[in-house]
TIKOLTI-617762 format. One record per residue: residue number from 1; x, y, z of N, C-alpha, C in turn; chain; residue in one letter. Coordinates in steps of 0.1 Angstrom, whole numbers, padded with zeros to 4 digits. Each point is the difference from the previous one (the first is absolute). Layout:
REM residues N
num->NUM n.x->X n.y->Y n.z->Z ca.x->X ca.y->Y ca.z->Z c.x->X c.y->Y c.z->Z chaine->A residu->A $
...
REM end
This chain:
REM residues 61
num->1 n.x->0732 n.y->0397 n.z->-0219 ca.x->-0003 ca.y->-0014 ca.z->-0003 c.x->0011 c.y->-0005 c.z->-0009 chaine->A residu->M $
num->2 n.x->0004 n.y->-0012 n.z->0002 ca.x->0010 ca.y->-0006 ca.z->-0008 c.x->-0006 c.y->-0002 c.z->-0014 chaine->A residu->E $
num->3 n.x->0009 n.y->-0003 n.z->-0010 ca.x->-0005 ca.y->-0003 ca.z->-0013 c.x->-0005 c.y->-0014 c.z->-0001 chaine->A residu->D $
num->4 n.x->-0013 n.y->-0001 n.z->-0002 ca.x->-0007 ca.y->-0013 ca.z->0001 c.x->-0006 c.y->-0003 c.z->-0014 chaine->A residu->I $
num->5 n.x->-0002 n.y->-0013 n.z->-0002 ca.x->-0005 ca.y->-0005 ca.z->-0013 c.x->-0015 c.y->-0002 c.z->0002 chaine->A residu->A $
num->6 n.x->-0008 n.y->0007 n.z->-0008 ca.x->-0015 ca.y->-0002 ca.z->0001 c.x->-0004 c.y->-0010 c.z->-0010 chaine->A residu->W $
num->7 n.x->-0010 n.y->-0008 n.z->0004 ca.x->-0006 ca.y->-0011 ca.z->-0008 c.x->-0015 c.y->0002 c.z->0000 chaine->A residu->R $
num->8 n.x->-0006 n.y->-0003 n.z->-0012 ca.x->-0015 ca.y->0000 ca.z->0000 c.x->-0005 c.y->-0013 c.z->-0006 chaine->A residu->K $
num->9 n.x->-0012 n.y->-0004 n.z->0002 ca.x->-0005 ca.y->-0013 ca.z->-0004 c.x->0001 c.y->-0001 c.z->-0015 chaine->A residu->P $
num->10 n.x->0003 n.y->-0012 n.z->-0005 ca.x->0001 ca.y->-0002 ca.z->-0015 c.x->-0014 c.y->0002 c.z->-0006 chaine->A residu->S $
num->11 n.x->-0011 n.y->-0002 n.z->0007 ca.x->-0013 ca.y->0002 ca.z->-0005 c.x->-0002 c.y->0015 c.z->-0004 chaine->A residu->A $
num->12 n.x->0007 n.y->0009 n.z->0005 ca.x->-0001 ca.y->0014 ca.z->-0004 c.x->0006 c.y->0003 c.z->-0014 chaine->A residu->C $
num->13 n.x->0009 n.y->-0008 n.z->-0004 ca.x->0006 ca.y->0003 ca.z->-0013 c.x->0006 c.y->0013 c.z->0000 chaine->A residu->G $
num->14 n.x->-0004 n.y->0008 n.z->-0010 ca.x->0005 ca.y->0014 ca.z->-0001 c.x->-0010 c.y->0010 c.z->0006 chaine->A residu->D $
num->15 n.x->-0009 n.y->-0005 n.z->0007 ca.x->-0010 ca.y->0009 ca.z->0006 c.x->0006 c.y->0010 c.z->0010 chaine->A residu->G $
num->16 n.x->-0007 n.y->0011 n.z->0002 ca.x->0005 ca.y->0011 ca.z->0008 c.x->-0009 c.y->0002 c.z->0013 chaine->A residu->N $
num->17 n.x->-0008 n.y->-0010 n.z->0003 ca.x->-0008 ca.y->0001 ca.z->0012 c.x->0002 c.y->-0013 c.z->0008 chaine->A residu->N $
num->18 n.x->0012 n.y->-0002 n.z->0005 ca.x->0004 ca.y->-0013 ca.z->0006 c.x->0007 c.y->0002 c.z->0013 chaine->A residu->C $
num->19 n.x->-0001 n.y->-0009 n.z->0009 ca.x->0008 ca.y->0000 ca.z->0012 c.x->0015 c.y->-0003 c.z->-0003 chaine->A residu->P $
num->20 n.x->0009 n.y->0005 n.z->0008 ca.x->0014 ca.y->-0004 ca.z->-0001 c.x->0005 c.y->-0003 c.z->0014 chaine->A residu->E $
num->21 n.x->0009 n.y->-0009 n.z->0001 ca.x->0006 ca.y->-0004 ca.z->0013 c.x->0015 c.y->-0001 c.z->-0002 chaine->A residu->V $
num->22 n.x->0007 n.y->0004 n.z->0011 ca.x->0014 ca.y->-0001 ca.z->0001 c.x->0003 c.y->-0006 c.z->0014 chaine->A residu->A $
num->23 n.x->0008 n.y->-0010 n.z->0000 ca.x->0003 ca.y->-0007 ca.z->0012 c.x->0015 c.y->0001 c.z->0003 chaine->A residu->I $
num->24 n.x->0003 n.y->0005 n.z->0013 ca.x->0013 ca.y->0001 ca.z->0004 c.x->0002 c.y->-0010 c.z->0012 chaine->A residu->T $
num->25 n.x->0011 n.y->0000 n.z->0006 ca.x->0003 ca.y->-0010 ca.z->0011 c.x->-0009 c.y->0003 c.z->0012 chaine->A residu->S $
num->26 n.x->-0004 n.y->0012 n.z->0002 ca.x->-0008 ca.y->0003 ca.z->0012 c.x->-0014 c.y->0007 c.z->-0002 chaine->A residu->D $
num->27 n.x->-0003 n.y->0003 n.z->-0013 ca.x->-0013 ca.y->0006 ca.z->-0003 c.x->-0005 c.y->-0004 c.z->-0013 chaine->A residu->S $
num->28 n.x->-0013 n.y->0002 n.z->-0001 ca.x->-0007 ca.y->-0002 ca.z->-0013 c.x->-0007 c.y->0014 c.z->-0003 chaine->A residu->V $
num->29 n.x->0003 n.y->0005 n.z->-0012 ca.x->-0006 ca.y->0012 ca.z->-0005 c.x->-0010 c.y->-0002 c.z->-0010 chaine->A residu->Y $
num->30 n.x->-0011 n.y->0007 n.z->0001 ca.x->-0011 ca.y->-0001 ca.z->-0010 c.x->-0004 c.y->0013 c.z->-0005 chaine->A residu->V $
num->31 n.x->-0003 n.y->0001 n.z->-0013 ca.x->-0004 ca.y->0013 ca.z->-0006 c.x->-0009 c.y->-0004 c.z->-0012 chaine->A residu->R $
num->32 n.x->-0006 n.y->0011 n.z->-0005 ca.x->-0008 ca.y->-0001 ca.z->-0013 c.x->0008 c.y->0006 c.z->-0011 chaine->A residu->S $
num->33 n.x->-0002 n.y->-0005 n.z->-0012 ca.x->0007 ca.y->0006 ca.z->-0011 c.x->-0006 c.y->0013 c.z->-0003 chaine->A residu->T $
num->34 n.x->-0013 n.y->0003 n.z->0004 ca.x->-0006 ca.y->0013 ca.z->-0002 c.x->0006 c.y->0011 c.z->0009 chaine->A residu->L $
num->35 n.x->0004 n.y->-0004 n.z->0012 ca.x->0006 ca.y->0009 ca.z->0010 c.x->0013 c.y->-0006 c.z->0006 chaine->A residu->Q $
num->36 n.x->0010 n.y->0000 n.z->-0008 ca.x->0013 ca.y->-0007 ca.z->0004 c.x->0007 c.y->0007 c.z->0012 chaine->A residu->P $
num->37 n.x->-0004 n.y->0012 n.z->0003 ca.x->0007 ca.y->0007 ca.z->0011 c.x->-0007 c.y->-0004 c.z->0014 chaine->A residu->A $
num->38 n.x->-0012 n.y->-0005 n.z->-0001 ca.x->-0007 ca.y->-0004 ca.z->0012 c.x->0003 c.y->-0015 c.z->0003 chaine->A residu->A $
num->39 n.x->0009 n.y->-0002 n.z->0010 ca.x->0006 ca.y->-0013 ca.z->0003 c.x->-0004 c.y->-0004 c.z->0014 chaine->A residu->I $
num->40 n.x->-0006 n.y->-0012 n.z->0001 ca.x->-0003 ca.y->-0006 ca.z->0013 c.x->0012 c.y->-0009 c.z->0004 chaine->A residu->A $
num->41 n.x->0005 n.y->0001 n.z->0012 ca.x->0010 ca.y->-0009 ca.z->0005 c.x->-0006 c.y->-0010 c.z->0010 chaine->A residu->Q $
num->42 n.x->0002 n.y->-0013 n.z->-0002 ca.x->-0005 ca.y->-0010 ca.z->0008 c.x->0011 c.y->-0009 c.z->0006 chaine->A residu->L $
num->43 n.x->-0002 n.y->-0006 n.z->0011 ca.x->0009 ca.y->-0010 ca.z->0005 c.x->-0003 c.y->-0013 c.z->-0007 chaine->A residu->T $
num->44 n.x->0009 n.y->-0009 n.z->0000 ca.x->-0003 ca.y->-0013 ca.z->-0006 c.x->-0013 c.y->-0007 c.z->0005 chaine->A residu->P $
num->45 n.x->-0002 n.y->0002 n.z->0013 ca.x->-0012 ca.y->-0006 ca.z->0007 c.x->-0012 c.y->0007 c.z->-0005 chaine->A residu->A $
num->46 n.x->0000 n.y->0013 n.z->-0001 ca.x->-0011 ca.y->0007 ca.z->-0006 c.x->-0003 c.y->-0004 c.z->-0014 chaine->A residu->E $
num->47 n.x->0010 n.y->-0001 n.z->-0008 ca.x->-0001 ca.y->-0004 ca.z->-0014 c.x->-0007 c.y->-0014 c.z->-0001 chaine->A residu->W $
num->48 n.x->0005 n.y->-0010 n.z->0008 ca.x->-0006 ca.y->-0013 ca.z->0000 c.x->-0015 c.y->0001 c.z->0004 chaine->A residu->R $
num->49 n.x->-0003 n.y->0008 n.z->0010 ca.x->-0014 ca.y->0001 ca.z->0004 c.x->-0009 c.y->0006 c.z->-0011 chaine->A residu->D $
num->50 n.x->0006 n.y->0010 n.z->-0007 ca.x->-0008 ca.y->0006 ca.z->-0011 c.x->-0002 c.y->-0010 c.z->-0011 chaine->A residu->L $
num->51 n.x->0010 n.y->-0007 n.z->-0004 ca.x->-0001 ca.y->-0009 ca.z->-0011 c.x->-0010 c.y->-0011 c.z->0004 chaine->A residu->V $
num->52 n.x->0001 n.y->-0005 n.z->0012 ca.x->-0010 ca.y->-0010 ca.z->0005 c.x->-0014 c.y->0005 c.z->0000 chaine->A residu->S $
num->53 n.x->-0002 n.y->0012 n.z->0004 ca.x->-0014 ca.y->0006 ca.z->0000 c.x->-0005 c.y->0001 c.z->-0014 chaine->A residu->A $
num->54 n.x->0009 n.y->0004 n.z->-0010 ca.x->-0005 ca.y->0002 ca.z->-0014 c.x->-0003 c.y->-0014 c.z->-0005 chaine->A residu->I $
num->55 n.x->0008 n.y->-0010 n.z->0003 ca.x->-0003 ca.y->-0014 ca.z->-0005 c.x->-0013 c.y->-0005 c.z->0006 chaine->A residu->R $
num->56 n.x->-0003 n.y->0003 n.z->0012 ca.x->-0012 ca.y->-0004 ca.z->0007 c.x->-0012 c.y->0008 c.z->-0004 chaine->A residu->N $
num->57 n.x->0001 n.y->0009 n.z->-0008 ca.x->-0011 ca.y->0008 ca.z->-0005 c.x->-0005 c.y->0011 c.z->0010 chaine->A residu->G $
num->58 n.x->0008 n.y->0003 n.z->0010 ca.x->-0005 ca.y->0010 ca.z->0010 c.x->-0002 c.y->0014 c.z->-0006 chaine->A residu->E $
num->59 n.x->0005 n.y->0003 n.z->-0012 ca.x->-0003 ca.y->0013 ca.z->-0005 c.x->-0009 c.y->0000 c.z->-0012 chaine->A residu->F $
num->60 n.x->-0006 n.y->-0012 n.z->-0003 ca.x->-0009 ca.y->-0001 ca.z->-0011 c.x->-0013 c.y->0008 c.z->0003 chaine->A residu->D $
num->61 n.x->-0005 n.y->0006 n.z->-0010 ca.x->-0012 ca.y->0008 ca.z->0002 c.x->-0013 c.y->-0008 c.z->-0003 chaine->A residu->L $
REM end
C-alpha cells in the first residue's frame, strides 16, 4: 500500500479509540487507532453510502 495520510475526527483530540480515514484517488481506507493494522478498503461509492447511512442513523442502537 502506498504511503497514505491518515486523519481522525477533531472530536477525538488525543484519544486512542478513534476511527481514522485515508483517502486516495481510487480508494478510501478506514481503520481504528486501537488496531491500526486492520484496514478496510472501500470504493468512493461505498464510502459515500457508509457516511450517508451513519448520518441517517442506520447504525444507531
